[in-house]
N, C-alpha and C positions, 0 to 999 in steps of 0.2 A: 504493500500500500504506500502511495506517495505521502511522504511526511512533509510537514511545513515547519520552518524554523519559527520559534516563538519569540518574536521581537529580536532584541540583540542578545538574548541569552544563548547558551549552548544547547538548549533543549530542542529536540526535533519531535513533533507530535503528529499523529494522524489527525485528519480534519474533523474529528468529532471527539469530544471529551465526555467521559461517563460521569454523570452526577451521582454522588454518593449520599445525597440527602435522604434517600429512601431506605438506606440500610439501617436496620434496627427500628424502622417505623413501619412502612407498608411492605417491606421485604424482610423476612426473618433471616437468620444467619445462613441456613441451608440454601434458600433462594438466592441470597446475595452472592454466595460462593458460585452457584451455577451461572448467575449473570456475569460475574467477573471472569469466570473461565471462558465463557462464550465470547465475551468482548475481546479478550486477549487472543483467543484462538483465531478471531476474525482479522487480526492484524492491527488492532488499536492498542494504544499504550498509555494514554493519560487519564488519570482518575482524580476527580475533584471532590473534596470533602471539607469539613470544618470542625473545629472543636465543639461547636454548639449543636451539631447534628446528632441526635434529634431530641434536644432538651424540651421541646414543646409537647412531647408525648407523655401522657400521665404515667408516672413510675420511672421515667428516664431522667438522667441528670446531665446529659451531654456527654459526648465522647463515644457514643454507641457506634456511630459510623466508622470512626477511626479505628476502634477496637476490632470491628469485623474485618476491615481491610487489612489490619495488621495480622490477624489470625490467618486470613487467606494467604497473604504473602509468605508467612511462616510455613504454612502447610504445603504450599506449592514450590517454595524455594526459588521464587522468580523475581526477587527485588530488583535485579538488574534489567528486567524487561519492562518495567513500568515507571512512569513519571508520576510522582505523588505530589498533588497540590492540596494544601490545607490552609486554613485561615485562623486568625486570632483577632480578638477585640470585641466579640459579642459578649453580651451579659451572660456570664456563667454562674451567676449567683451573687456577684459583687454589686449588682444593682445599677450598673451603667455600662455603656460602651467604653472600652478601656484599651488605649494604646500607649500607656505609660511604660517606661523602660522596665520598672520593677515588675509590672504585670506580664509583659512580653517574656521576660527572663524566666518566669515561673511557668507560663503557659506553654512555651516551646518544649520544656522538659516533659510536661504532661502529654503533649501530642506525640513526641518521640517515643515515649514509653508505650502509649496505646498502639501506635503504628509498628512498634518493635523494629525501628530502624535507627541508623546513626545520623542520617541527614535527610532533611525535607527538600525535595527538588525545587519547589516553588512555594514560598510562604507569603500569604496575602494579608494585608490589613483589611478586615472584613467590612468595617464601617468607619466613616470619619469620627474622630474623637475631638470635639471642639475644646476640650479642657487640656489637651496635651499638645505642645508645639511639635511641628514636623521634625524639628531638629532633634528633639528627644527620642521620638519614635525611630527615625532613621539612624540615630546613634546606637540605639539598642540593636537594630538589625545589623549594623556594621560589626558589632561584637560577635553576633551569631554567624555572620559570613566568615569572619576571620577564624572563628573556632571550628568552622566546618559543619556546624549543626544545620545550617540552611545554605542552599546553593544559589538561590535567586529570590528576589522579593518583588512584590507587586501590590496592587490595591484593588478593592472592589467598592462600588457605590460612590465614587468621587465624581463631582461635576467638573466642567472644564476649568473653572476658577480654582477649585481645590487642587486639581492635578497640576495645573500650572504653578501654583504656589509651592507644592511639594517638590516639583522638579527644580524650581528656582533655588529653594533652600538647599537641596542636595548639591547643586552646582556651586553655590556661594560658600557653603561650609565644607566642601570636598567630602561629601558623604555619599554612600551608595544611593542610587535613585531607583524609583519604581520602574521596572522594565516591562511589566504586564498589567493590563487593566481588565477587570471583570465587571462589565456593565450589564444592566438589563437591556435586552434587545430582542425583538421578534417582529413578525409582520404587522402586529397590532401596535406594539409599544416601540415606536421608532424615534420619537422626538427627543428623548433624553440622550441618545447616543449620536444620531445623525446631526450634523452641524458642527458647532465649535469643538465638541469633545472628540468626535471622530477625526476632525481636521488636526487637532493637537496630537492625537495618538499616531496618526500617519506621518506628521511632520517630525515627530520625535522618535519614530521607529519603534513604538511600543507594540508588543504582542497583545492581542485582544481575544479573550474567550468570553462568550456571552452567556448569561444565565436567563432563566425563564424563556428559553428559546422556543418553547411551544405554548407560551402564555398559560402556564399552569394546566396544560392539557387542552385548552380551548381549540388550538390549531390542529388537533387530531381529528376534529370534526364530530367528536362523540357528544358534545354539548351544543345543542341547537335551540333548545327552549328550556324554560325554567324547570320543567318536569325532569329534565336530564341531570340536574345538578346533584341529585342523590346517588349518582352512579359510582362515585368514589369519594374518599375522604378529602380530596382536593376540590371537589365540586363547588364548595362555597366561595372559593377564590375566583370563580369563573363568571359569576353573575354580571359583573360590570362589562364583560365583553359582548353580552347578548344585545347589542344595539344595531342600528342600521349599518354602520360601518363594519361591524363584526360579521354581519350576514353577507355583506358584499365581499369581504375577504374570503369567507368560507366558499362562496360561489366561485371565486377565481381559483381557489385551491382545488375545488372539485373538478373544474374544467381542465386545469393543467395536469392534475393527477390522472384523469381519464385518458388524456393523450399519451401519458407515459406508462400507463398500467401500474401506477403507484398509489400509495395511500396519501391522504392530505398531509399527515405529519411528516412523511418523507419529503414531500415537496417543500414544506415550510422550513425544514432543516437545510435542504439543498439550496434554497434561496439565501439563507444566511451564509452558508459555506461559499457561495459564489460572490458575496459582497466584498468590495474593496474595503480594507480597514478592519477585517475580521480574520483571525487565524483559525478559529474553530468555535462552533457552538457547544454548549454543555447540554446534554439531555440525559434523563434518567429512565430506567425501565423497571417494572416490577414483575415481569413475566418474560419467559424466553421468547414468546410470540412478539412482545414489544421489542425485545432485543434484536430479533431478526429484522424488524422494521428499521431500527437505528442503523444496522449494518447496511441495509439497502440504501438508506438516505445518503450515505457518504459516497456511494457509487453512482448516484443519480446526477446526470449532467443536464442542466436546464438550458434551453435555447434562449437567445436574447429576447425573442418575442414572449417567451414564458415569463421571464423576469420582468419585462415591461408590463405585462398583464397584471402580475402580482403587485408591482410598484404602484400602478394606477389605481388598483382596487383598494390599496391600503394607504393611499396618499392622505 
């Protein structure tokens, strides 16, 4: 499978990243192992998780996803075959988003222990922390990079102004800079990434891996009216997409999918993969059937006319 270089890092990833948010939530450990096995067998290599996955589930405390991924790598002996992406800064019980040096120093050890690895390939600031200066956060990452505990750093959920400020501080203070951005981006949610943020990422050579690539499952086409929202635990997050524009997007996805003999979700992911300024979308699966669909999406090549039809419908 054709790999893509992730920004200026030395990481080469397949054009689809597996989302680990479902591990320990809607996918139990055995299912998670099966999904991970199939993903790697199909030639993919990048797995995205976070320390906070899946703290929102009753009875969970966070770290469940990292723990499952760690057990899987240990059982398979395949650490060298995968790129591990995890995040820090979510509220893990401390009551706030936290990118302070003291917190990062502790949190990285917890993630390394759960993942059962010596180094994290890509460590991301999960959310902006308005109470901690960029200089402090980047200084903490510099120590981790020098110690070999982290190989590359990036950020999630920054807007163009925040990313510009973080890059400027790195340059001014001679600190490591964010090399990868993880923004929300899909056929429906385009405005927060397209424009100044994408322009900045492209100008600065950042790698970009997008989350909510299927709009919480809406772009799979299985939610078309309010009665469909009970189909999965994520259905509640889809209600806002059931508007006129959402229906227009689904109609375009259906048309393009029919021409290619593909599923709407596969087309929605192929659209992101084809976009300038994106290295790879993140998508998750809870069944082997869904995983096969993810595998097909990375092999789907859309024509310029297909992309224009989707662009126009989602404008």
